[in-house]
C-alpha positions in Angstrom: 2.4 17.2 -50.4 -0.2 16.3 -52.7 -3.0 18.2 -51.4 -2.6 22.0 -52.9 -5.9 23.4 -51.4 -8.9 22.7 -49.2 -12.4 25.2 -49.3 -14.9 25.1 -46.4 -17.8 26.5 -48.1 -20.3 25.8 -45.1 -23.3 28.1 -46.7 -23.3 25.8 -49.8 -22.3 22.6 -47.5 -19.5 21.8 -49.3 -15.6 20.7 -48.7 -13.7 20.6 -51.6 -9.7 19.2 -51.7 -7.8 19.4 -54.8 -4.3 17.4 -55.0 -1.7 16.7 -57.2 -0.4 13.5 -57.6 2.9 12.4 -59.4 1.2 9.4 -61.4 -1.0 9.2 -64.4 -4.5 9.2 -64.1 -4.9 5.5 -64.6 -2.3 4.3 -61.5 -4.5 7.3 -59.5 -7.7 5.4 -60.5 -6.5 1.8 -59.8 -5.9 2.8 -56.5 -9.8 3.4 -55.9 -10.7 0.2 -57.6 -9.0 -2.2 -55.5 -9.6 -2.6 -51.8 -6.4 -3.4 -51.2 -4.6 -1.1 -52.1 -7.2 1.8 -50.8 -6.9 0.4 -47.9 -3.5 1.4 -47.3 -4.5 5.4 -48.1 -8.1 5.7 -47.1 -7.9 7.7 -43.6 -5.1 8.8 -41.9 -2.1 6.9 -41.0 -2.5 6.3 -37.4 -6.1 5.0 -38.6 -5.6 1.8 -41.0 -8.4 1.4 -42.8 -9.5 -2.7 -43.6 -12.1 -2.7 -46.3 -14.9 -5.8 -45.9 -16.3 -4.9 -48.9 -15.2 -2.7 -52.3 -16.4 -2.6 -55.7 -16.4 0.2 -57.6 -19.6 0.0 -59.9 -22.8 1.7 -59.8 -25.0 0.1 -57.0 -22.7 -1.1 -54.9 -21.8 -0.6 -50.9 -18.6 -1.0 -49.9 -18.1 -1.1 -46.3 -14.8 -0.5 -44.6 -13.4 0.6 -40.9 -10.6 2.2 -39.2 -8.8 1.4 -36.5 -7.9 3.8 -33.8 -4.5 3.2 -32.1 -6.1 2.5 -29.2 -7.9 -0.9 -31.3 -11.4 1.3 -31.3 -13.3 0.6 -34.6 -15.1 3.2 -36.8 -17.1 1.4 -39.5 -18.2 3.6 -42.6 -19.8 2.7 -45.9 -19.8 4.2 -50.1 -22.8 3.9 -51.8 -21.4 4.1 -55.0 -23.6 5.9 -57.7 -22.1 6.7 -60.6 -18.5 5.3 -62.4 -16.8 7.0 -65.6 -13.4 5.1 -65.2 -10.9 6.4 -65.6 -12.2 10.7 -64.8 -14.6 10.2 -62.3 -16.5 8.6 -59.6 -19.6 9.5 -57.3 -20.3 8.2 -53.7 -22.1 8.2 -50.8 -19.9 8.6 -47.8 -21.6 7.9 -44.8 -20.5 6.5 -41.2 -21.9 3.0 -39.9 -22.3 1.1 -36.8 -20.1 -1.6 -35.3 -22.3 -3.9 -37.3 -21.2 -1.9 -40.3 -24.8 -0.5 -40.5 -25.5 3.2 -41.9 -25.8 4.7 -38.7 -28.6 7.3 -38.9 -27.2 9.4 -36.4 -24.1 10.8 -38.1 -23.9 13.0 -41.8 -23.8 11.2 -45.2 -21.8 13.2 -48.0 -22.6 12.7 -51.2 -19.0 13.0 -53.2 -17.9 13.4 -56.9 -13.7 12.6 -56.9 -12.7 13.5 -60.3 -9.3 12.9 -61.7 -7.5 14.6 -64.6 -3.8 14.2 -66.6 -1.4 17.0 -66.1 1.8 17.4 -67.0 2.9 13.6 -66.1 0.7 13.2 -63.1 -3.0 13.6 -61.9 -4.5 16.5 -60.6 -7.6 15.0 -58.2 -10.7 17.0 -56.4 -12.9 15.5 -54.0 -16.0 17.5 -53.8 -18.3 16.5 -50.8 -21.6 18.1 -50.6 -23.9 17.8 -47.1 -27.3 17.8 -46.6 -27.0 20.9 -44.2 -24.5 23.7 -43.2 -24.6 22.1 -39.9 -23.7 18.5 -40.8 -20.9 19.4 -42.7 -19.6 21.2 -39.5 -20.6 18.6 -37.5 -17.5 16.4 -39.8 -15.1 19.5 -39.9 -15.7 19.4 -35.8 -14.7 16.0 -36.0 -11.6 16.4 -37.6 -12.2 15.6 -41.4 -10.2 18.3 -42.6 -7.2 17.1 -40.8 -7.5 13.0 -41.7 -8.2 13.8 -45.2 -4.9 16.1 -45.4 -3.2 13.1 -43.8 -5.0 10.3 -46.0 -4.4 12.1 -49.2 -0.7 12.7 -48.7 -0.2 9.4 -48.4 -1.0 8.5 -51.9 2.4 9.9 -53.5 4.5 7.5 -51.6 2.4 4.6 -51.5 2.0 5.0 -55.7 5.9 5.4 -55.8 6.5 2.2 -54.2 4.2 0.1 -56.0 
C-alpha cells in the first residue's frame, strides 16, 4: 500500500500523510496536472470524483464533486496558490455547495503536496493545515483520514495501468 504514515497533530492543526509510489516523480506529477487522471484517484473508490474545472496554475480554481453510492453529490474546490513542477504545489482545499461555490460553513485546509524521487519511485508528502484545532477535528470526524488513505492507496495501481 502506498500510504506509509499518517500523522495527526491537532495542537498544530496539521494532518500529514506520506506515501511511496512505484513511479517516477514526473509520472506522479502528471496525474495531478490532468483532471481526467486525477478524478480516477481523488476520493475513495466508492465516491468517484468528477472534475468540472482543473488547471494546476497559481490563481486558478479547480472545482469537483464526488458522488456517493446513493447518487448524492458532495462538492469541493481547490484554489491553487503555488506550483513548482514537478516537485511541489500548494492549494486551499474547501467544501463546496451543490452549485460548486465555497461552503463557508465547513473548514478549508491549506495544503502542500511534495514529490521527491526515491530509488525508482516517488515519496509524496501531503500536508494539510487548518485554521483551528476544531476545524481539523471536524474533518477527522467526517472521515478524512480513512478517505484519504483509500484514495491515495489507489494511485499505484492507476499509474501501473496507464
